[in-house]
N, C-alpha and C positions, 0 to 999 in steps of 0.2 A: 504494500500500500504506500503510495507516494504521499508526501506532505506538501501540499501546495499552498498558495497564498492565503487560503481561507483559514488556515491553522493559526492559532495564537503563537506568540514567540516561544512558548514552551513545547510546541509540537503536539499539543493536546487539542482536539476539536472542542469548540465552545459547547457543543451538545453534551459533553461529559463532565462539565464543571459543576458537579453536584455529588451528593452521597449516593451510593448504590441503591439504597432502599427507596430513594426518591423516584427512581425510574419505574418502580412498581406501583406507586401510589395512584396512578390513573385508574388502576383496576380495583383499588381499595376504597377510594372515596365514593360516596353515593352520587347518583346522577344529580347535577345541580345547574341552575341557571347562573349562579354567582357564588364566589367564595372570596373571603377577605381574611387577611392575616396581618399581624403587626409585630414590631420588634421593640424591646425595652430593656433597660438596665433595672435590676431588681434590688441591688444593694449598693451602698456607697463604696468608694475606693478602699480596697482591702477590708471590706465590711465595716467601714467607719459609720457609726450611727450618729455622730455629732456633726458631720458635714457630709451631706448626701448630694451635693451639687455635681453636675455632669456638664462637660463641654461636648456638644454634638458636632462631630466633624468627620468627613471622609466619605460620605455617600457619593459625592461627585466622582471620586476616583473609580469606584465600582461601576457606576453608570457609564462613565466615559470609556473605560477600558474593557468592560465586559458586557454589561446589560445592553448597551446600545450597539454592540457589534451585530451586524446582520448575519444570520445563519444562511447556509447554502445547502443544497442537496448533498454536497460532498461531506459536510459536517454530519449529516444523518447517515450517509453511507459508512463513514468511519465509525460512527457509534454502533451501527449494526454489526460490523465486522467484530468489534470488541465484544458486544453483548452475546455473540454466538458462543463464546467460550467463558462466560463470566459466572455461570451458576455453579455453586458448590453442591456436592463435593467433587464432581467429575468434570468440571469445566464445560458444562452443557449450556444450552441457550437460556438467556435471561430476558424476561419481558421488558419492553420499553415502549413508550407511546409514539411509535414511528408514524402512524397515520396522522396524529395530531401535529407532530413536528412538520410533516410534509405539507399539511394544510396551511400552517401559518407562513411557511417559506413561500408558498404560492400566493396566498391571499393577503399577507401582511408584509410583503417585500422582505421577508426574512427576519423582521424584528420580533422579539419575544412579546407575546400578546398580553401584557399586563399593564396596569396603571400603578405607578408608585408615587405616593405622597411622602414628603420628608420635611423635617424641621429645617429652616434655613441654616446653612453652614455657620458654625460658631455660636448657635443658640445655647445659652446657659439655662439649665433647668434642673429639676430634681429627679431622683429615681422614680420609676413607674410612669413617667411621661413617654409616650411612644416616640421613638426616633424616626420610624417610618411606618407606613401602612401600604400593603399590596392588595390589589383586587384584580380578579379575573372573571370574565363572563363567558357564557357558552358561545361557541363550542370549545372554549379553552379553559373552562372553570377549573378542571382538574390539574392545571399547570400552576395554580396559584402559589403553591409552596415549592415548586421545582427549583426556583432560584434562591430559596431560603439559605442554602449553603453559602452562596456568594454574598448575599446581602448581610448575613450575620457577621461576616468579616469586618463590618463597620465597627465592631467592638474594639478593634485594635487602634485605629486612629483616634476614636473617641477616648479610649482609656489613656493613650499617651498624651493627648491634648489635655485631659483632666489632670493627669500627673504633673505635667509641665506647669499648668496654671496653679496647682497646689504648691508646687515648688516655688513659684513666684511669690506666693503668700508668705512662705518662710523667709525669702530674701527681703521682701518688702517690710516684714516685721523687724528684721535685723537692721535694716536701714532706718526705719522709723525710730528705733531705740538708740542708735549710735551715730547716725550720720546727720550732718547739717541739712542735707538735701531731703531727709525723711524718705517715706515710701515712694514719693514722686521724684526721687533723684534720677537724673538722666543716665546714671550708671546702672540702674536696676536692669534694664533690658539686656545688658551685656554680661550679666553675672552668672548665667548658666549656659555653658557651652555644650553642644551636642558632640560627644566623642564616640557615638555609637555605631558609625558606619561599619567598621570592621567586625563588629560582633553580630551583625545581622545575618540572617540565613539567606538573604537574597538582596540584590540591588533594589528590587521592588519594595521590600520591607523598609529599607533605609530611606527611600523616598517618602513612602506613606507616613512612617513614624516621624521622620525628620521634619516634614512639613507640619505635622501636628505640633511638634515642639516649637517651631518657628512662629506659631500663633501667639506665643507669650514672651518670646525672647528673640533677639537678633543674633545672638552668638551661636555659631555652628561651624564645625569642621567637616560637616556632611555636605560636601559640595553638590552631590547629586540632588539632594533635597532642596538646597538653596537655589540651584539652577532651575529646577522644575517649578518651584514656587514663584520665582521671579519672572520667568518667561512664559510659562503656561498659565499660571494662576493670577499674575499681577501685571500683565501688560508690559513687562520689561523693567518695571520699577524694582530697585534692589530690595531684598528681603533679609538676607543673611550676610554676616561678615565674620572675619577671623583675623589673626595676626601671624607673622612669622614666628616659628617656634622650633627648637631643636628636639631631637629624639635621642635615645641612648646610642643609636648607631652613629649619629653625627658626633656626639660627645666622645665616644671611644675611638673614632677615626683620627682624632687629633692626638699629638703626643701628650698633652695635658688638658685638663678641663679649662684651665685659664686661657690657653690658646684658643680653644673652641669658643669661649665666651667673648674673647677679644675680637674674634672674627665676626660674631653676631653684632657686637657693638659697632664694628667698622661698617657693616652693611646696613644695619637696621637701628643703630643707636639713637637716631634722631626721632624715632617714633616709638610705638609700643611693640615689644618683643618678649618672648618667653624662653626660658632656659631650664631644662631638666637638670636637677642638682644631685641626684642620688646614684649616678653611674658607678661610683666606687664607695664613697663614704660620705653620706649626707651631712653628718655633723661637721666633718672636716671641711667639706666644701663651703658650708656656711661660715665656719670660723676662720678659714685661711684663704680660700679661693675668692670668696666674695669681697673681702677687704682689698685684695690685690688688684682688682679691676675697678674699684670704686671711682678713682679719679678719672679714668678714661670714660667710664659710663656717665659720670656727672658732666664731663666736658661735652659730651654729645647732647645732653639735655633731654633725652627721651625717658621712657617709662619701662623699667625692667620687671618682668613677672617671673618669680621663682616657682618652679614646679617640682614638688616632691612626688615620688611615684612608688613609694614603698613604706612599710611601717604603719603604725597607728595613724589614721588620717588626721585626727584632731591634734595629736602631739606634733605631727609633721608640720601642720599649718602654724601652730604656736611657735615652734622652733624657728621657722622662716621669718615670722613677724619680729620676733625678738632680735634675730640676727640682722635683719634689714634695718630695724630701728637703731641698732648699735652702729651700723656702718653709715647709714645715710641720714639718720636723725628723723625726727617727726615733729609735728605741730599738734597742739591740742585744739580740737574744734569746739564750737560753742556748747556742745553737750558734754565736753570733758573727756572725749575719747581721742586716742592718738591716730593721726593720719601720717603714715610714713611718706617721706619725701621721695618721689620718683621711683618707688618700688612697691610691689605688691606680691601676692601669692595666688596661684591657682591650684586647687586640689582636685585631681582628676582620677585618683586611684581609690577604689572602694567606695565610691559615692552613690548613695541613694538618698531619698528624701529624709529618711531618719537620721543618717549621718550628717546631712546638711544642717539640720536643726541642731544637732549636737555641736557641730563646729561653730555655728553662729552664736550659740550660747557661750561657748568657751572663749571666743575672741572678745565677746562683750565682757565676760568676767575678767579677762586679762587686760581690759582697758583699751582695746583697739576698735577702731571704727570699721563698719562693714565695707567702707570704701576700699579697704586694703585687700579684700578677698573676693575671688571668683571661684566657681566650681565647674568641673567638667564631668559630665555624666554619660556613661556609655551603656553597659548592660543594664544598669539601674533605670535607664530612661527608655530604651527601645526593646529590651529583652525580658526583663523580669516582671512581665505582665502576662496575663492570659485571659481567656474568656470568662473565667470565674472570678477575676479580680473585682469585677463589678456585676457579675452574674447576668450576662446578656443572653436573651433568648427570643426566639420568634415563635409565635403561636397563632393558630387559626382562631378567629373571633366571631365570624358570622358566615352563615350559609343560607342561600335561597335554593330550596330543593326544586326538582324538575316540575313538581306540581304547583310551584309558586309559593309554597309555605316558607316563611323566613324564620330562622332560628339563630339566636345568639349562642355561641359556644365558648367554653372556658375550661382550662385545666384546673382541677381542684383536688389534689391528692389528699386522702384522709390522713396520711402519715405526716403531713406538714400543711396545716391550713393557712399558713402565711405565704406559701408558695403557689398562689393561685395566679392565673392569667386573667386578663381583662376581657369581659364579654362585649360583643357588639361592635359595630363600626364606630370609630373613635374620632374625636376632634379635640384640638388643643387651643386654648386661648389664655391670655393673661388676665389674672384676677389680682388687682392691686400690684401689678407688675410681675407677678409670679406665674409662670406657665402651669396650667392645670388641665387635666384631661376630663372630658365630658363624653357622654353618649352622643354620637353624631345626630341621632334622631330626636334629641330632647328639645330642640329648638333654642338652646341656650347659646349656641355659637354660630354666628353668621359666617358666610363664605369669606368676608373681608377680615373677620377676626381670627379665623382658623389658621394656626401656625403651620399646620401640615399642608404644604404647598405641592402641587403636582410638578414633579421633576422628570417624569417619563410617562408618556401616554401611548402605549403600544408603539413606541419609537421615541427618538430624541425630541426634547422640547427646547426651543430656542429661548435665550434670554433669561434663564432661571438661576444662573450662578453669579454670585457676587465676587468682586475682586478680593484678593488676599488682604489688601489694606482694609477693605470694608469689614471683612470677617474679623480681623484683629481688633478693629474699633468696636465691633459688636461685643466681643468677649470682654474687652476692657470695661465697657459700660455695664454689661449685664452681670458679670460674675460678682462684683462687689455689691451690686444692688440687690442680689438675692440674699435672703436669710440662709444661714448654713444648712438648715433643715426646713422642710415644709411637707405637709400632707398634700400630695399632688392629685389625689383622686377626689373628684367632686362628689357632693352629696348624692346627686342623681345617679352617678355611676356606682357609688357604694350601694345604693338601694338595689340596683340591678344585680350587683354581685351577690348580695344577701339573698335576693329572690332566686337566683340560679342555684346557689348552694343549698338553700332550704329544700329545693326539689329533691335533693339527695340526702337530706337529713343532716346537713352540716352547717356550720357558721364560719365565716372567715375570722382570722385572728383579730382584726380590728373591731369586730362586733361582739367578741367574747368579753365577759366581765372580768 
């Protein structure tokens, strides 16, 4: 079988970008005129109950790169060849909706026949608010959840975007406590650098996650993400930035660390540059090498960033600050904290949001301003998250049967009455500025108020995506305006949930005394 141009870059036909069992669901669903499903986060970041805010981001990537791709007969032919040998245990024929696929290839120009509504990119909301809603009508009703696998992947950019924004909260708090500029200091956006490219499982992951990070910061060594955000999402306007920096290979290539640093000063000493300091002996480099280059560095007038890359992260930062203060001196700001002259520290080893908070507190306790310190996060930013970090799921919520009977559906396991899904077609509107979810048929949400906007209607929809700058501005305005927690389920939807569960002799957790 040859791979022609209709294949995705991975060599996999778009018709197979789902879970195996999805291919059989067209035979399992009842005959229906319409089916609707939605996706939501069910818990706060790492099950945080004191802050359940979420940044919704990334649906555009999935629609642009996958959902909007036109299927061809070749995609179906490839799938058929694969399915012939996919059934366990003897690699026999596996059922799949070939006739339905062929119908929309012919009748819908190859576009997958569903309607997708989604929150605007960058919308800040709480858990239980739908991120998207999918609907499909006959003769394609049974395909409603076929692309659930792809759409559910929005968990990743949303989770990274939420983590990055929460990290900014840590940094803003540190600046508010110790910096004259406070939480609004122009330094804040550069204080967390994306070091995660090399730890990603693919270039695609680095772009998706890296763009999510750039919504809250400008610092990034992830050029793939910075390029994509700038030229695909922001009309060529710059999004990310970085500085020249050494690595251990550079430092050890020179006869001495001093020679390596002097070379950096020669080339970059008039601006901002970073030097890794632990290639041999971190303490010795701070005590002996740093003083030896001080006059040359000061003569160039730039800003030198010291980068430890081993040992205890908190102690490594404190050691660098003390050494830099001794060599270059410092000034007390209006809040009584030291700002080292022309030198700072970036800690990029072992950084996650917990360690960031620990370091921020330690530098404050040591009398240093947050102005002196930046962070680099790699695996902690782009890798140490998963779908369970905020418990993302997609569930069927409404069906209109072949006879016209409409039914709201919901998951309601007896073993966990808090783990229910939301019944019925859904709409989202702001109540006192806070997004809340309502039954779409309750009459409480007008089309103009509904935050779930159509972004795909049996094919691409033009003019639905905001620029990266606009998304950044939305997050900046909405995140801090939201209370850390809020009950996002409206009273009318709660009543529907109770009604549905009572039919099976249960009560949801929120209705139990």
